[in-house]
C-alpha positions, 0 to 999 in steps of 0.5 A: 499500500502507498504511502501518503501525506496526511490529510488535514483531520489525521493532523488534527488528530496527531495531538491526541496520538503524540501528545508529546510532540508539535507540529512544526509546518510539515514536520512532528517536532519533539524535544527530549532532555535526558540525565547526561550526554551517555544517556541522550546518545545512548537513546539517539543510537536506539533511535537509528537502529530502528529509523534504518529498520523502517528506512525512514531517518529524522532530522536531529540534533543533539546538545549534551543532554539534549535531543531534537527530532524532526521528522517529515516524508520528504518524498512526499513534501509532507507529513505521513503514515510512516512520520507517525509510526515512527514517533509512536515507537521513538515514543516507546522507547523512553523510559515510562 
């Protein structure tokens, strides 16, 4: 099944599905803070393996204990179900 951009009603549901993520233009965005650089980098390594397995990669940055993540589907020029799936999988990696 081909991946399609999210429509307006699907985008409006994102805050319910992913309450800790925000929409910035055509990106899902999340800022995270960890206890240390090692913890932040370890988290990024887990996300990197997850992203590679899905062949869908984030735009992100890391400064010491902070990680900033943006997800979008470049091929479609906006948000798609791939971004929602990856965001949900990233959330599952975080401690409760």
